[in-house]
C-alpha positions as CSV (number, residue, x, y, z in Angstrom):
1,M,-17.3,36.4,2.6
2,A,-17.7,38.8,-0.4
3,N,-14.9,37.2,-2.6
4,A,-15.5,33.6,-1.6
5,V,-15.1,31.0,-4.3
6,R,-18.3,28.9,-4.3
7,F,-19.6,26.1,-6.5
8,S,-21.6,22.9,-6.2
9,I,-21.5,19.4,-7.4
10,C,-25.0,18.3,-8.2
11,G,-26.9,15.1,-9.1
12,G,-24.3,12.6,-8.0
13,N,-24.4,9.5,-5.8
14,V,-22.6,11.2,-2.8
15,L,-21.0,9.3,0.0
16,L,-21.8,11.2,3.1
17,P,-20.8,10.1,6.7
18,E,-24.3,8.6,7.0
19,G,-24.0,6.7,3.7
20,L,-24.7,6.9,-0.1
21,C,-27.4,9.3,-1.2
22,Q,-28.5,11.4,-4.2
23,T,-27.7,14.9,-3.1
24,D,-25.6,18.0,-3.8
25,I,-22.3,19.0,-2.4
26,H,-21.3,22.7,-1.9
27,I,-17.7,24.0,-1.8
28,E,-16.7,27.3,-0.4
29,D,-13.0,28.4,-0.3
30,G,-11.7,24.9,-0.5
31,L,-14.0,23.4,2.2
32,I,-17.2,21.5,2.2
33,S,-20.0,24.0,2.9
34,Q,-23.6,23.8,4.0
35,S,-24.5,26.8,1.8
36,S,-26.1,26.3,-1.5
37,S,-25.5,29.8,-2.8
38,A,-23.2,28.6,-5.5
39,Q,-26.1,27.1,-7.5
40,S,-27.8,30.5,-7.8
41,R,-24.7,31.8,-9.5
42,G,-24.5,29.0,-11.9
43,N,-21.2,27.5,-10.6
44,V,-22.3,23.8,-11.0
45,I,-20.6,20.6,-11.8
46,D,-23.1,18.1,-13.1
47,A,-22.3,14.7,-11.6
48,T,-25.3,12.8,-12.8
49,G,-24.5,9.1,-12.9
50,L,-21.3,9.5,-11.1
51,F,-20.1,8.6,-7.6
52,V,-19.0,11.7,-5.6
53,L,-16.5,10.4,-3.0
54,P,-13.9,11.7,-0.4
55,G,-10.4,11.8,-1.8
56,I,-8.2,8.7,-1.2
57,I,-5.6,8.8,1.6
58,D,-2.6,6.6,0.9
59,L,-0.6,5.9,4.1
60,H,2.0,3.6,2.4
61,G,3.1,3.9,-1.1
62,D,6.6,3.3,-2.5
63,A,5.9,3.0,-6.2
64,F,7.8,6.2,-6.7
65,E,11.0,4.2,-6.4
66,R,10.3,3.1,-10.0
67,Q,10.3,6.6,-11.2
68,I,13.7,7.2,-9.4
69,M,15.2,4.0,-10.6
70,P,13.1,2.4,-13.4
71,R,15.8,-0.1,-14.2
72,P,18.6,-1.5,-12.0
73,G,21.3,1.2,-11.6
74,V,19.4,3.7,-13.9
75,H,18.6,6.8,-11.9
76,F,16.5,9.8,-12.9
77,D,16.3,13.4,-11.5
78,L,14.2,13.4,-8.3
79,Q,12.1,16.4,-9.3
80,L,11.2,14.7,-12.6
81,A,10.4,11.5,-10.7
82,L,8.2,13.3,-8.1
83,A,6.4,15.2,-10.8
84,D,5.6,12.1,-12.7
85,T,4.5,10.4,-9.5
86,D,2.2,13.3,-8.7
87,R,0.4,12.9,-12.0
88,Q,0.0,9.1,-11.2
89,L,-1.4,9.9,-7.8
90,V,-4.0,12.5,-8.8
91,S,-5.2,10.5,-11.8
92,N,-5.8,7.6,-9.6
93,G,-7.8,9.5,-7.0
94,I,-5.1,9.9,-4.3
95,S,-5.5,13.3,-2.6
96,T,-3.0,12.7,0.2
97,A,0.0,10.5,-0.2
98,Y,2.6,9.3,2.3
99,H,5.7,8.4,0.4
100,G,7.2,5.4,2.2
101,V,10.9,6.1,2.0
102,T,13.1,3.3,3.5
103,Y,16.1,4.5,5.6
104,S,18.3,1.3,5.7
105,W,21.9,0.4,6.5
106,E,22.1,-0.6,2.9
107,P,23.9,1.6,0.5
108,G,22.2,2.5,-2.8
109,L,18.5,3.2,-3.3
110,R,17.6,2.9,0.4
111,S,20.6,4.7,1.8
112,R,20.9,7.9,3.9
113,G,22.0,9.8,0.8
114,S,18.9,8.7,-1.1
115,L,16.7,9.6,1.8
116,L,18.2,13.1,2.2
117,G,17.8,13.6,-1.5
118,I,14.1,12.7,-1.4
119,M,13.5,14.8,1.7
120,D,15.1,17.9,0.0
121,A,13.3,17.2,-3.3
122,L,9.9,16.9,-1.5
123,A,10.4,20.2,0.3
124,E,11.5,22.0,-3.0
125,A,8.6,20.4,-5.0
126,A,5.8,21.0,-2.4
127,Q,4.4,24.1,-4.0
128,F,4.3,22.4,-7.5
129,L,2.6,19.2,-6.5
130,A,-1.2,18.8,-6.7
131,C,-1.3,15.9,-4.3
132,D,-0.7,16.6,-0.5
133,T,2.5,14.6,-0.4
134,R,4.1,13.7,3.0
135,L,7.0,11.6,4.3
136,H,6.4,8.1,5.7
137,L,9.9,7.3,7.1
138,R,10.4,3.5,7.0
139,H,13.1,3.1,9.5
140,E,15.1,-0.2,9.3
141,T,15.4,-1.0,13.0
142,F,19.0,-2.4,12.5
143,N,20.1,0.9,11.1
144,L,21.2,1.9,14.6
145,D,23.6,4.6,13.5
146,A,20.6,6.6,12.2
147,E,18.8,6.9,15.6
148,T,20.2,10.3,16.6
149,E,19.4,11.9,13.3
150,I,15.8,10.5,13.3
151,L,15.3,11.8,16.8
152,D,16.3,15.2,15.5
153,W,13.9,15.0,12.6
154,L,11.0,14.0,14.8
155,A,11.6,17.0,17.0
156,A,11.8,19.2,14.0
157,G,8.6,18.0,12.5
158,K,10.2,16.5,9.4
159,I,8.6,13.1,9.6
160,D,4.8,12.7,9.1
161,L,4.6,8.9,9.9
162,L,7.3,6.7,11.4
163,A,7.2,3.0,10.6
164,F,9.5,0.3,12.2
165,N,10.8,-2.2,9.6
166,D,13.1,-5.2,10.1
167,H,14.2,-6.7,6.8
168,T,17.7,-7.7,8.0
169,P,16.8,-11.4,8.5
170,D,15.1,-11.4,5.1
171,I,18.1,-9.8,3.4
172,L,20.5,-12.3,5.0
173,R,18.3,-15.2,3.8
174,K,18.1,-13.9,0.3
175,L,21.9,-13.4,0.1
176,T,22.2,-17.2,0.5
177,Q,19.8,-17.8,-2.3
178,P,21.2,-16.9,-5.8
179,E,17.6,-16.7,-7.3
180,N,16.6,-14.1,-4.7
181,A,19.8,-12.2,-4.0
182,M,19.8,-10.2,-7.3
183,T,17.1,-7.7,-6.2
184,V,19.0,-6.8,-3.1
185,L,22.3,-6.6,-4.9
186,Q,20.9,-4.4,-7.7
187,R,19.2,-2.1,-5.1
188,S,22.4,-1.7,-3.1
189,G,25.0,-1.6,-5.9
190,L,27.3,-3.9,-3.9
191,G,28.7,-7.3,-4.8
192,L,27.5,-10.4,-3.0
193,G,30.6,-10.7,-0.8
194,A,30.6,-7.0,0.3
195,L,26.9,-6.9,1.0
196,S,27.0,-10.2,2.9
197,E,29.9,-9.0,5.1
198,L,28.0,-5.7,5.8
199,A,24.8,-7.5,6.6
200,E,26.6,-9.8,9.1
201,R,28.2,-6.8,10.9
202,V,24.9,-5.1,11.2
203,N,23.2,-8.3,12.4
204,A,25.8,-8.7,15.2
205,R,24.4,-5.6,16.9
206,S,20.9,-7.2,17.4
207,S,21.0,-6.6,21.2
208,E,20.9,-2.9,20.6
209,V,17.8,-2.9,18.4
210,S,14.9,-3.0,21.0
211,P,16.3,-0.2,23.2
212,S,16.7,2.0,20.1
213,I,13.1,1.3,19.0
214,A,11.9,2.3,22.5
215,R,13.7,5.6,22.4
216,L,12.4,6.4,18.9
217,A,8.9,5.5,19.8
218,A,8.9,7.7,22.9
219,A,10.2,10.6,20.7
220,A,7.5,10.0,18.1
221,V,4.8,10.1,20.9
222,A,6.2,13.3,22.3
223,A,6.2,14.9,18.8
224,G,2.6,13.6,18.0
225,V,3.9,11.6,15.0
226,P,1.8,8.4,14.2
227,Q,3.7,5.1,14.3
228,A,3.4,1.8,12.4
229,S,5.1,-1.5,12.9
230,H,5.6,-3.4,9.7
231,D,5.2,-7.1,9.1
232,D,4.3,-7.9,12.8
233,P,5.1,-11.7,13.0
234,S,3.2,-12.4,16.2
235,P,0.7,-11.0,18.6
236,E,3.5,-10.6,21.2
237,T,5.3,-8.3,18.8
238,R,2.2,-6.2,18.2
239,H,1.5,-6.0,21.9
240,W,5.0,-4.8,22.5
241,Y,4.7,-2.0,19.9
242,Q,1.3,-1.0,21.2
243,S,2.8,-0.6,24.7
244,M,5.1,2.1,23.3
245,G,2.4,4.0,21.6
246,C,2.7,2.5,18.1
247,G,-0.9,2.1,17.1
248,I,-0.8,1.0,13.5
249,S,-0.1,-2.6,12.4
250,E,1.1,-2.7,8.8
251,F,0.8,-6.1,7.0
252,P,0.6,-8.4,10.0
253,K,1.9,-11.8,9.2
254,T,-0.8,-13.9,10.9
255,R,-4.6,-13.7,11.5
256,E,-3.9,-14.0,15.3
257,T,-1.8,-10.8,15.2
258,A,-4.5,-8.9,13.3
259,V,-7.1,-10.1,15.8
260,L,-5.1,-8.7,18.7
261,A,-4.4,-5.5,16.8
262,R,-8.1,-4.9,16.4
263,Q,-8.8,-5.9,20.1
264,L,-6.2,-3.2,21.0
265,G,-8.1,-0.6,18.9
266,N,-5.3,-0.5,16.3
267,H,-5.8,0.2,12.7
268,V,-4.7,-2.7,10.5
269,V,-3.1,-2.0,7.1
270,F,-3.1,-4.3,4.1
271,G,-2.3,-3.6,0.4
272,A,-4.8,-2.8,-2.2
273,P,-2.9,-4.8,-4.8
274,N,-3.6,-7.8,-2.6
275,V,-7.3,-7.2,-3.0
276,V,-7.2,-6.4,-6.8
277,R,-5.0,-9.5,-7.6
278,G,-7.0,-11.8,-5.4
279,G,-4.1,-12.5,-3.0
280,S,-0.7,-11.3,-2.0
281,H,2.4,-11.6,-4.3
282,Q,4.1,-13.1,-1.3
283,A,3.2,-16.7,-0.6
284,N,3.4,-16.4,3.2
285,S,1.0,-13.4,3.4
286,V,-2.7,-13.5,4.3
287,S,-5.5,-12.4,2.0
288,A,-6.5,-8.8,2.4
289,A,-10.1,-9.5,1.3
290,A,-10.4,-12.3,3.8
291,M,-9.1,-10.0,6.5
292,A,-11.6,-7.3,5.5
293,K,-14.5,-9.8,5.5
294,D,-13.7,-10.6,9.1
295,G,-13.2,-7.0,10.2
296,L,-9.4,-7.4,10.5
297,C,-8.4,-4.9,7.8
298,T,-9.3,-1.2,8.4
299,V,-6.9,0.5,6.0
300,L,-5.9,-0.2,2.4
301,T,-2.7,1.3,0.9
302,S,-1.3,1.4,-2.6
303,D,1.9,-0.4,-1.3
304,Y,3.7,-0.8,-4.7
305,Y,0.9,0.1,-7.2
306,Y,-1.0,3.4,-7.1
307,P,-3.8,2.3,-9.4
308,A,-5.0,-0.5,-7.1
309,M,-6.7,1.7,-4.5
310,L,-9.7,2.8,-6.4
311,P,-10.7,-0.6,-7.8
312,A,-9.9,-2.4,-4.5
313,A,-12.6,-0.5,-2.6
314,F,-15.2,-1.2,-5.3
315,R,-14.2,-4.8,-5.6
316,L,-14.7,-5.5,-1.9
317,S,-18.2,-4.0,-2.1
318,N,-19.1,-5.7,-5.4
319,N,-17.9,-9.1,-4.1
320,G,-20.0,-8.8,-1.0
321,V,-17.1,-8.6,1.4
322,C,-18.5,-5.5,3.0
323,S,-20.7,-2.5,2.2
324,F,-19.4,0.3,-0.1
325,P,-19.3,2.8,2.7
326,E,-17.2,0.3,4.7
327,S,-14.9,-0.4,1.8
328,W,-14.4,3.3,0.9
329,A,-13.7,4.1,4.6
330,M,-10.6,1.9,4.3
331,V,-9.1,4.4,1.7
332,S,-10.5,7.6,3.2
333,S,-11.8,8.1,6.7
334,N,-9.9,5.2,8.4
335,P,-6.4,6.2,7.1
336,A,-7.3,9.8,8.1
337,E,-8.1,8.6,11.6
338,A,-5.0,6.4,11.8
339,A,-2.7,9.3,10.7
340,G,-4.5,11.9,12.9
341,L,-5.7,14.0,9.9
342,K,-8.8,15.6,11.2
343,D,-9.6,17.9,8.3
344,R,-10.2,15.2,5.6
345,G,-11.5,11.7,4.8
346,S,-15.2,12.5,4.6
347,L,-17.6,15.0,2.8
348,A,-18.9,16.5,6.1
349,P,-19.3,20.3,6.3
350,G,-16.1,22.0,7.3
351,M,-13.8,19.3,5.9
352,R,-11.3,19.9,3.1
353,A,-12.8,19.6,-0.3
354,D,-10.8,16.6,-1.5
355,I,-13.4,15.1,-3.8
356,L,-13.5,12.5,-6.5
357,L,-16.0,12.1,-9.3
358,V,-15.9,8.4,-10.3
359,Q,-17.6,6.5,-13.0
360,A,-18.1,2.8,-12.4
361,P,-19.8,1.2,-15.4
362,K,-20.8,-2.4,-15.0
363,G,-18.2,-4.8,-16.2
364,R,-15.4,-2.2,-16.3
365,A,-12.9,-0.9,-13.7
366,P,-13.9,2.3,-12.0
367,S,-12.1,5.4,-13.1
368,V,-11.6,9.0,-11.9
369,V,-13.5,11.5,-14.0
370,A,-12.5,14.6,-12.0
371,H,-10.5,15.1,-8.8
372,L,-10.6,18.2,-6.6
373,I,-8.0,18.8,-3.9
374,G,-8.7,21.5,-1.5
375,G,-11.4,22.7,-3.9
376,Q,-9.0,23.1,-6.8
377,V,-9.1,20.9,-9.9
378,A,-6.2,18.5,-9.9
379,Y,-7.3,16.2,-12.7
380,A,-10.2,16.1,-15.2
381,V,-10.9,13.8,-18.1
382,T,-11.9,15.2,-21.5
383,G,-15.1,13.6,-22.8
384,S,-16.4,12.6,-19.4
385,R,-20.0,13.1,-18.1
386,A,-18.9,15.8,-15.7
387,T,-19.9,19.2,-17.0
388,L,-19.1,22.5,-15.4
389,F,-21.2,25.6,-15.9
390,T,-19.5,28.6,-14.3
391,D,-19.0,32.3,-14.7
392,Q,-15.7,33.7,-15.8
393,Q,-14.7,34.9,-12.4
394,A,-15.4,31.8,-10.3
395,S,-12.0,30.1,-9.9
396,P,-8.9,29.5,-12.2
397,G,-9.0,25.9,-11.0
398,L,-12.6,25.3,-12.0
399,D,-12.0,26.5,-15.6
400,A,-10.0,23.3,-16.1
401,L,-13.2,21.4,-16.0
402,R,-14.6,23.3,-19.1
403,T,-12.9,20.5,-21.1
404,A,-14.7,17.8,-19.3
405,V,-17.8,18.1,-21.6
406,A,-20.9,15.9,-21.5
407,G,-20.4,12.5,-23.1
């Protein structure tokens, strides 16, 4: 291709499908290439001393809610919130992000109106976002009146990942405990009496929930949309979801449930913050590191904190929980497989050039030096050890790395 944009990343510690090795990576028109012609043209990023890794794929992140509502009742413009979220994502190495948007029977932040606003804002912002940003619809299963609408969205291709959530019992419990009720009340904007009455009316329709889930699951299978069940409480629940084509178990509540999920060939998701903090922020949740050590965690997500994914993968390896290729797979190739993304997740030839250059000095947290998404520069740190030497005609995106001079 005469006008192809070609360049190489040389001298780095590269994570290939077969493992870590000192080698060079070549990029042509946004894809990993086997050709080394870029080096002869001088289009080279010097990655000496750096890890060269596949971009992170985050299947479940809802930290964007803090950009939308940073304080209770204080709302900001959705486009501003998405733009700020995008900067957080790319600076933390996340190339593909599934925004976990909850569609609940609650009013307020997790209402239908909020969801529609976010869906419209995502569509409008798509061309301006560096990160490949997708919709993970977190359907509250007691939100029965939403079923028809969600069926339509599945058929229209508006949902990229469908998760089944049931927080209704938890909300009912919290509303009886003054120390826990405030979070739910602030999120919904209702008073205690009004929200309690609404929750009781919703809960009274519990017999309708399972048939509704079955219909939605069947529609997701027909549309080729991956599905997850959230907070599986027991092996029986996971087996039931599996029988309907729901192949991802998010945050299973017990070891036995995770064991069954792996026996069924399901991907099992835990939170990267759990790894970084040394345990879950919820007392009744299992340790993600312990699950990973036993082969019961295959995918890590940002959950509520985007910066956790990069250090979580390094920490699992540094602590001897698993090898580095295994830990990095939890944030790259495994989530790609779980979501059916066949064009990313590894640095194999023909894959999308979503690439991180990472420095990981001993005794310090790893950090992103440069981030390429589809072969274009999404983020680069001034004063880093990544240096680009390129001709003036190579690529507008590559010129951004001129500021990343040798340290």
